[in-house]
BAKE-203000 format. One line per 8 residues: number of its first residue (from 1); their letters; for each residue x, y, z of N, C-alpha, C, O, CB. Coordinates in steps of 0.05 Angstrom, whole numbers, plus 32768, in hexadecimal, padded with zeros to 4 digits. Glycine has a CB too. Layout:
BEGIN
NUM	a	X Y Z X Y Z X Y Z X Y Z X Y Z ~ ... .
//
This chain:
BEGIN
1	mkiigtae	8BF6 8D84 8A3D 8C01 8D73 8A28 8BFF 8D56 8A32 8C08 8D4F 8A48 8C1F 8D7A 8A22 ~ 8BF4 8D45 8A21 8BF1 8D29 8A28 8C08 8D19 8A1D 8C10 8D1D 8A06 8BD6 8D1E 8A1E ~ 8C13 8D07 8A2C 8C29 8CF6 8A24 8C1F 8CD9 8A24 8C10 8CD1 8A36 8C42 8CF9 8A37 ~ 8C26 8CC9 8A10 8C1D 8CAD 8A0E 8C36 8C9B 8A0D 8C4C 8CA4 8A09 8C0C 8CA9 89F5 ~ 8C31 8C82 8A12 8C46 8C6E 8A11 8C46 8C5F 89F7 8C37 8C65 89E5 8C43 8C5A 8A28 ~ 8C57 8C4B 89F5 8C59 8C3C 89DC 8C40 8C2C 89D6 8C39 8C28 89BF 8C71 8C29 89DE ~ 8C32 8C22 89EA 8C1A 8C12 89E6 8C04 8C23 89D9 8BF7 8C1B 89C6 8C10 8C06 8A00 ~ 8C00 8C3B 89E3 8BEC 8C4D 89D8 8BF4 8C57 89BC 8BE3 8C59 89AB 8BE7 8C65 89EB .
9	aarklgvt	8C0E 8C5D 89B9 8C17 8C66 899F 8C14 8C4F 898A 8C0C 8C55 8973 8C35 8C6E 89A0 ~ 8C19 8C37 8992 8C16 8C20 8980 8BF8 8C1D 8978 8BF2 8C18 8960 8C20 8C06 898D ~ 8BE6 8C20 898B 8BCA 8C1E 8985 8BC1 8C33 8972 8BB1 8C2E 895F 8BB9 8C1F 899F ~ 8BCA 8C4C 8976 8BC2 8C62 8964 8BCE 8C5F 8948 8BC1 8C68 8935 8BCB 8C7D 8970 ~ 8BE6 8C53 8946 8BF2 8C50 892C 8BEA 8C36 891E 8BEE 8C33 8906 8C10 8C51 892F ~ 8BDE 8C24 892D 8BD7 8C0A 8921 8BEE 8BF7 891D 8BEF 8BE7 890A 8BC9 8C0E 8907 ~ 8C03 8BFA 892E 8C1A 8BE9 892D 8C1F 8BDC 8948 8C11 8BE2 895B 8C33 8BF8 8923 ~ 8C34 8BCC 894A 8C3B 8BC0 8964 8C4D 8BD3 8974 8C58 8BE6 896A 8C4A 8BA5 8960 .
17	qnrvrali	8C4F 8BCD 898E 8C61 8BDD 899F 8C7E 8BDA 8996 8C8E 8BED 8998 8C5E 8BD4 89BD ~ 8C85 8BC2 898C 8CA0 8BBE 8982 8CA6 8BD1 896B 8CBC 8BDB 8968 8CA5 8BA1 897A ~ 8C92 8BD4 8959 8C96 8BE6 8942 8C99 8C03 894C 8CA9 8C12 8940 8C7E 8BE4 892F ~ 8C8A 8C0B 8960 8C8D 8C26 896B 8CA9 8C2A 8976 8CB6 8C3F 8971 8C78 8C2C 8981 ~ 8CB3 8C16 8985 8CCF 8C18 898F 8CE3 8C19 8978 8CF7 8C27 897A 8CD5 8C01 89A2 ~ 8CDE 8C0A 8963 8CF0 8C0B 894C 8CF0 8C26 893F 8D05 8C30 8936 8CE8 8BF5 8937 ~ 8CD8 8C33 893D 8CD7 8C4E 8932 8CE6 8C62 8944 8CF3 8C74 893A 8CBA 8C57 8930 ~ 8CE5 8C5E 895E 8CF4 8C6F 8970 8D12 8C6B 896D 8D21 8C7E 896B 8CEB 8C69 898E .
25	dakrlkat	8D1A 8C52 896B 8D37 8C4B 8968 8D41 8C57 894D 8D59 8C5F 894C 8D3B 8C2D 8968 ~ 8D30 8C57 8938 8D38 8C61 891E 8D37 8C7F 891D 8D3C 8C8B 8908 8D27 8C54 8909 ~ 8D2F 8C8C 8933 8D2D 8CA9 8934 8D16 8CB4 8922 8D17 8CCC 891B 8D47 8CB7 892D ~ 8D03 8CA3 891B 8CEC 8CAC 890B 8CD6 8CB6 891D 8CC4 8CC5 8913 8CE2 8C96 88F9 ~ 8CD6 8CAE 8936 8CC1 8CB7 8949 8CCF 8CC2 8962 8CE0 8CB5 896E 8CAE 8C9F 8951 ~ 8CC8 8CDB 8968 8CD5 8CE8 8980 8CC8 8CDC 8999 8CB0 8CD9 899B 8CD1 8D07 897E ~ 8CDA 8CD6 89AC 8CD0 8CCC 89C6 8CE6 8CD2 89DB 8CFD 8CD6 89D5 8CCA 8CAD 89C5 ~ 8CDD 8CD2 89F4 8CEF 8CD6 8A0B 8CEE 8CBD 8A1D 8CD8 8CB3 8A23 8CE8 8CF0 8A1B .
33	klgnlwli	8D05 8CB4 8A25 8D05 8C9C 8A36 8D06 8CA5 8A53 8D16 8CB6 8A5B 8D1E 8C8A 8A2F ~ 8CF4 8C99 8A63 8CF3 8C9F 8A80 8CF4 8C84 8A8E 8CE0 8C76 8A8E 8CD9 8CAF 8A87 ~ 8D0B 8C7C 8A98 8D0E 8C62 8AA4 8D0D 8C4D 8A8E 8D1E 8C4E 8A7C 8CF8 8C5C 8AB9 ~ 8CFA 8C3B 8A8F 8CF7 8C27 8A79 8CDF 8C2D 8A67 8CD6 8C1C 8A58 8CF5 8C0B 8A85 ~ 8CD4 8C45 8A69 8CBC 8C4D 8A59 8CC4 8C62 8A44 8CD5 8C73 8A49 8CA6 8C58 8A6B ~ 8CB7 8C60 8A2D 8CBA 8C74 8A19 8CA2 8C86 8A1A 8C8B 8C7D 8A1A 8CBD 8C68 89FC ~ 8CA6 8CA0 8A1B 8C90 8CB4 8A1C 8C8F 8CC2 8A01 8CA3 8CCD 89F7 8C95 8CC8 8A33 ~ 8C77 8CC3 89F5 8C74 8CCD 89DB 8C5E 8CE2 89DB 8C49 8CDF 89E7 8C6D 8CB7 89C7 .
41	dpkdldav	8C63 8CF9 89CE 8C4F 8D0E 89CA 8C3D 8D05 89B3 8C48 8D00 899D 8C5D 8D2A 89C5 ~ 8C23 8D03 89B7 8C11 8CFA 89A1 8C14 8D0B 8987 8C0E 8D00 8972 8BF5 8CFC 89AB ~ 8C1C 8D24 8989 8C20 8D34 8971 8C36 8D29 895F 8C36 8D2D 8947 8C26 8D51 8979 ~ 8C4A 8D1B 896C 8C60 8D10 895D 8C58 8CF8 894C 8C68 8CEF 893B 8C77 8D0A 896F ~ 8C41 8CEC 8952 8C38 8CD5 8943 8C32 8CDC 8926 8C33 8CCA 8914 8C20 8CC8 8950 ~ 8C2B 8CF5 8921 8C25 8CFD 8905 8C3C 8CF9 88F2 8C39 8CF5 88DA 8C1C 8D1A 8905 ~ 8C55 8CFA 88FD 8C6D 8CF8 88EC 8C6F 8CDC 88E0 8C7A 8CD8 88CB 8C86 8CFE 88FC ~ 8C64 8CC8 88EE 8C67 8CAC 88E4 8C4C 8CA0 88DC 8C4B 8C8A 88D2 8C74 8C9B 88F9 .
49	kirkpgrp	8C36 8CAF 88E0 8C1C 8CA4 88DB 8C17 8CA1 88BD 8C09 8C8F 88B4 8C07 8CB6 88E7 ~ 8C21 8CB4 88AD 8C1C 8CB4 8890 8C30 8CA1 8883 8C47 8CA8 887E 8C1F 8CD1 8884 ~ 8C26 8C89 887E 8C37 8C74 8872 8C25 8C60 8864 8C0E 8C5D 886C 8C49 8C66 8886 ~ 8C2F 8C54 884F 8C20 8C40 8841 8C27 8C25 884E 8C3E 8C20 8854 8C26 8C40 8823 ~ 8C14 8C13 8851 8C1A 8BF9 885C 8C29 8BE7 8849 8C27 8BEA 8830 8C00 8BEA 8864 ~ 8C3A 8BD6 8854 8C49 8BC3 8843 8C63 8BCE 8839 8C6B 8BE4 8840 8C38 8BBA 882C ~ 8C6F 8BBF 8828 8C88 8BC6 881C 8C84 8BD9 8804 8C70 8BD9 87F7 8C98 8BAE 8813 ~ 8C98 8BEA 8800 8C97 8BFB 87E8 8C9B 8BE9 87CF 8CAA 8BD6 87CF 8CAC 8C11 87E8 .
57	rnkkskkp	8C8E 8BF1 87B9 8C91 8BE1 87A0 8CAC 8BE6 8794 8CB8 8BFC 8796 8C7B 8BE9 878C ~ 8CB7 8BD1 8787 8CD0 8BD4 8779 8CCA 8BE2 875E 8CB6 8BDD 8751 8CDD 8BB9 8774 ~ 8CDC 8BF4 8758 8CD9 8C02 873E 8CE6 8BF0 8729 8CFE 8BEA 872B 8CE6 8C1F 873E ~ 8CD7 8BE9 8715 8CE2 8BD8 8700 8CF2 8BE9 86ED 8CE9 8BFE 86E3 8CCC 8BC8 86F1 ~ 8D0B 8BE1 86E9 8D1B 8BF0 86D6 8D15 8BE8 86B9 8D10 8BD1 86B3 8D39 8BEB 86DC ~ 8D15 8BFC 86A8 8D0F 8BF7 868C 8D2A 8BF1 867E 8D3C 8C02 867E 8D01 8C10 867F ~ 8D2C 8BDA 8673 8D44 8BD2 8665 8D41 8BD8 8648 8D2C 8BD2 863C 8D4B 8BB4 866A ~ 8D56 8BE3 863C 8D54 8BEA 861F 8D55 8BD2 860D 8D53 8BD5 85F5 8D69 8BFD 8617 .
//
């Protein structure tokens, strides 16, 4: 089993290391802390990989 750090996870996801740490803090990405390093199983990246870039669109309400 290969374990990667936040830098490699960020590269694979196309985001910054800060964003990877934010995903970990938000419990959206599983990781284990060892000292001052976060260890991530590459299989867990699939949980956050499927996302659309940018903000979600606002749903316009239909007023009668």
